[in-house]
One Martini backbone bead per residue (centre of mass of N, CA, C, O) as a GRO file, in nm:
protein
  120
    1MET     BB    1  -1.698  -0.699  -2.446
    2PRO     BB    2  -1.983  -0.783  -2.548
    3GLY     BB    3  -2.161  -1.079  -2.407
    4THR     BB    4  -2.295  -1.289  -2.577
    5PHE     BB    5  -2.429  -1.522  -2.351
    6ASN     BB    6  -2.262  -1.313  -2.123
    7ALA     BB    7  -2.427  -1.065  -1.967
    8VAL     BB    8  -2.252  -1.086  -1.688
    9TYR     BB    9  -1.959  -1.160  -1.720
   10ASN     BB   10  -1.836  -0.935  -1.898
   11PRO     BB   11  -1.911  -0.692  -1.708
   12SER     BB   12  -1.741  -0.804  -1.473
   13LYS     BB   13  -1.471  -0.769  -1.617
   14ALA     BB   14  -1.492  -0.461  -1.657
   15PHE     BB   15  -1.504  -0.392  -1.362
   16VAL     BB   16  -1.226  -0.512  -1.278
   17GLN     BB   17  -1.063  -0.320  -1.456
   18SER     BB   18  -1.159  -0.057  -1.339
   19PHE     BB   19  -1.090  -0.108  -1.051
   20ALA     BB   20  -0.787  -0.154  -1.091
   21GLN     BB   21  -0.732   0.132  -1.191
   22ALA     BB   22  -0.838   0.285  -0.939
   23ILE     BB   23  -0.651   0.154  -0.731
   24ARG     BB   24  -0.384   0.216  -0.864
   25THR     BB   25  -0.415   0.526  -0.841
   26GLU     BB   26  -0.450   0.542  -0.531
   27LEU     BB   27  -0.157   0.365  -0.493
   28LYS     BB   28   0.087   0.517  -0.643
   29ASP     BB   29   0.248   0.616  -0.356
   30THR     BB   30   0.296   0.310  -0.199
   31GLY     BB   31   0.421   0.055  -0.383
   32VAL     BB   32   0.166  -0.046  -0.499
   33THR     BB   33   0.050  -0.281  -0.730
   34ILE     BB   34  -0.167  -0.310  -1.027
   35THR     BB   35  -0.278  -0.590  -1.230
   36ALA     BB   36  -0.449  -0.657  -1.521
   37LEU     BB   37  -0.580  -0.956  -1.629
   38MET     BB   38  -0.633  -1.045  -1.989
   39PRO     BB   39  -0.761  -1.315  -2.095
   40GLY     BB   40  -0.836  -1.564  -2.280
   41ALA     BB   41  -0.887  -1.853  -2.381
   42THR     BB   42  -0.863  -2.106  -2.128
   43GLU     BB   43  -0.751  -2.413  -2.005
   44THR     BB   44  -1.040  -2.489  -1.840
   45ASN     BB   45  -1.358  -2.537  -1.675
   46PHE     BB   46  -1.530  -2.297  -1.761
   47PHE     BB   47  -1.691  -2.399  -2.017
   48HIS     BB   48  -1.830  -2.630  -1.878
   49ARG     BB   49  -1.963  -2.475  -1.638
   50ALA     BB   50  -2.108  -2.266  -1.859
   51GLY     BB   51  -2.223  -2.438  -2.101
   52MET     BB   52  -1.977  -2.423  -2.357
   53ASP     BB   53  -1.909  -2.690  -2.521
   54ASP     BB   54  -2.122  -2.592  -2.771
   55THR     BB   55  -1.890  -2.398  -2.882
   56LYS     BB   56  -1.647  -2.253  -3.046
   57VAL     BB   57  -1.477  -2.178  -2.795
   58GLY     BB   58  -1.515  -2.454  -2.644
   59MET     BB   59  -1.372  -2.615  -2.903
   60SER     BB   60  -1.122  -2.467  -2.890
   61GLU     BB   61  -0.824  -2.360  -2.874
   62LYS     BB   62  -0.626  -2.297  -2.582
   63ASP     BB   63  -0.468  -2.155  -2.342
   64ASP     BB   64  -0.219  -2.180  -2.121
   65PRO     BB   65  -0.234  -2.132  -1.785
   66ALA     BB   66   0.073  -2.100  -1.724
   67ALA     BB   67   0.128  -1.880  -1.935
   68VAL     BB   68  -0.073  -1.674  -1.835
   69ALA     BB   69   0.040  -1.648  -1.545
   70LYS     BB   70   0.323  -1.562  -1.625
   71THR     BB   71   0.239  -1.302  -1.771
   72GLY     BB   72   0.109  -1.173  -1.521
   73PHE     BB   73   0.352  -1.181  -1.330
   74GLU     BB   74   0.545  -1.011  -1.508
   75ALA     BB   75   0.367  -0.762  -1.513
   76LEU     BB   76   0.363  -0.713  -1.213
   77MET     BB   77   0.674  -0.693  -1.173
   78ALA     BB   78   0.683  -0.442  -1.390
   79GLY     BB   79   0.417  -0.254  -1.335
   80ASP     BB   80   0.181  -0.307  -1.493
   81ASP     BB   81  -0.160  -0.228  -1.551
   82HIS     BB   82  -0.169  -0.437  -1.802
   83VAL     BB   83  -0.262  -0.762  -1.960
   84VAL     BB   84  -0.264  -0.937  -2.262
   85ALA     BB   85  -0.321  -1.268  -2.271
   86GLY     BB   86  -0.193  -1.486  -2.503
   87SER     BB   87  -0.297  -1.492  -2.795
   88PHE     BB   88  -0.309  -1.322  -3.078
   89LYS     BB   89  -0.616  -1.323  -3.100
   90ASN     BB   90  -0.669  -1.181  -2.827
   91LYS     BB   91  -0.515  -0.921  -2.901
   92VAL     BB   92  -0.694  -0.844  -3.137
   93GLN     BB   93  -0.968  -0.842  -2.988
   94ALA     BB   94  -0.890  -0.618  -2.785
   95THR     BB   95  -0.836  -0.401  -2.995
   96MET     BB   96  -1.117  -0.418  -3.146
   97ALA     BB   97  -1.285  -0.331  -2.889
   98HIS     BB   98  -1.173  -0.025  -2.921
   99VAL     BB   99  -1.271   0.031  -3.233
  100LEU     BB  100  -1.528  -0.098  -3.242
  101PRO     BB  101  -1.840  -0.132  -3.225
  102ASP     BB  102  -2.044  -0.292  -3.008
  103THR     BB  103  -2.216  -0.436  -3.217
  104MET     BB  104  -1.981  -0.587  -3.349
  105THR     BB  105  -1.864  -0.732  -3.099
  106ALA     BB  106  -2.114  -0.882  -3.024
  107GLU     BB  107  -2.132  -1.046  -3.288
  108MET     BB  108  -1.860  -1.186  -3.252
  109HIS     BB  109  -1.924  -1.321  -2.988
  110ARG     BB  110  -2.173  -1.481  -3.075
  111LYS     BB  111  -2.012  -1.675  -3.269
  112GLN     BB  112  -1.856  -1.806  -3.021
  113ALA     BB  113  -2.109  -1.850  -2.790
  114GLU     BB  114  -2.293  -2.006  -2.964
  115PRO     BB  115  -2.463  -2.264  -3.006
  116THR     BB  116  -2.445  -2.531  -3.244
  117THR     BB  117  -2.689  -2.643  -3.094
  118ASN     BB  118  -2.986  -2.552  -3.019
  119LYS     BB  119  -3.065  -2.290  -3.107
  120ARG     BB  120  -3.218  -1.993  -2.986
   0.00000   0.00000   0.00000
């Protein structure tokens, strides 16, 4: 989805997903599988390093990284092309990103990624 306040990061994730699908198709007859892991907010240092401590998503409860990794590993072993890992909320957001117009998903993302103090 369009990443308000993350205008480089979110498109990079979209590129990785597209790249994974392309490589997966190129390698389909080789026995090599590619699985794109699409996690939601995960409890790592990412939000601190990205200066997002003071955002709704930065302050929210996040998914356990071990559980996200396990979901990704299981999807890879099953030969899945992609997996949306983590919370039910992340799965709903991923689904909505395919249904709603980009303008709406960008606004939804803005509400999560906008600093709560010193608003821009």
